[in-house]
C-alpha positions, 0 to 999 in steps of 0.5 A: 521506488517511491509512489507510483501511480499505476496498479501491479495487475500480477502481484507478487507472492506473499514470500515476496513480500515478506522478503523485501528490505526495508520499508515497504508501503503496500496498497491494495485497490482498483482503479475503478475504485472511487475511495481509491481514486480519492486517496491517490493524491493523499498518498502521493503527498504523503510518501513524497518526502520519503523516497527511500519507501517503497510504494506497490500498489496492488490491483486486488479482487477476488480470489487474489492471494496477496490481499486475502493473506493480509486480510484486506476487506475494503479499497483502498487499504495501505499497510506499511511492512518493514522487513515482512512484517506488519508495522501498521494499516490505514483503511480508506485514508481520508487525510495525509496524516493518515497515510503519513501515519504509517511511515515510522522514520524510514 
């Protein structure tokens, strides 16, 4: 499941995320967020050569439990997890390299 350009309005539970096998990039943000929109081409470019990496865009906001469980405070926040373990995160990435730096060899 490579790059997705739509936000999941129904977020998975933390237990579901923790149970995902392999490498996953969680992207927390909102469709109206200017920082999130600016980061989209960077995320797409960084993930393009890695179609095996699961990408889940999650519409975040106050009271959304998944974002709070990862202590997300600013958007976009990208978190790389492998088999339920956080590997790295990027907050408001401004370059393709900032996003690609999240991705160890998948």
